[in-house]
N, C-alpha and C positions, 0 to 999 in steps of 0.2 A: 926461346922455348918453342919446341915443335908443336904445331897444331894437330889435333886429331884428324884422321882421314876418313872420307866417305867415298863410296863408289859414285859414278855418274848417276846411276839409277836412284841411289839414296838421296843425292842432292836434288835431282829432279822431283822426287816425291816430296821432299821437304819444302821446296818452292811451291808446289801445287797445294799442299796442305795449308801453308800460310796464306796463299791467294784465296783459297776457298773460305778461310775465316774472314777475309776482307770483303769478297764479292763472289759472284758466280763465275766459275771458270768459263771463258768463252769457248764455245763448242768447236770453233774453227781455228783454235790456237794450239800449237804444240811447242814444246821446248826440248832442247837438247843441251846437256852439259858437255863441254869439250875442253881438252887440255889447251892451255894458252901460255907457252913458255914455261915458267916455273909456277904458274898458277892455273886457273881455269876460267872459262867464260860460259855464259849461257846464250844460246842462239834461240831466237823466237821465230817460229814459222807460222804463217797465217795465210789462209786462202782468201781470195777476193781482196776488195779494197779495205783499207784501214780507216775506220771512222774514229771520232773523238773518244768514244767509250773503249774501243779496242786499243787506241793509242795510250790511254790512261792505264789499261791493263798491262800493256807492254812495259810502261814506265815502272809500274809496281813490281813486275817480275825482275826488272833490272835492279831496282832498289833492294829487293829481298836478296838477290844474288850477290850484290855488292856487300851486304852485311854478312852473308854466309861465307863469302870468300875470306873475310877477316877471321872467321871461326874455324873453318875446315879446309884441309888440303884435299886434292883429288887423288884417290888410290889408283 
């Protein structure tokens, strides 16, 4: 069965909304959803050094993206 599709912007917004429900969005963090073969991936960009709090935030973004990948294709 084919999954519903969302644009990169819609997937990025979904990830940010879920993250904001969990914790404050790090001000120095940006994400980008990109095609990856027949699926998609999320790239996390961050200025400066990555501390433990930011590392946990990056891990949460990856976990949310992994779940959303099972639910949505990239348009």
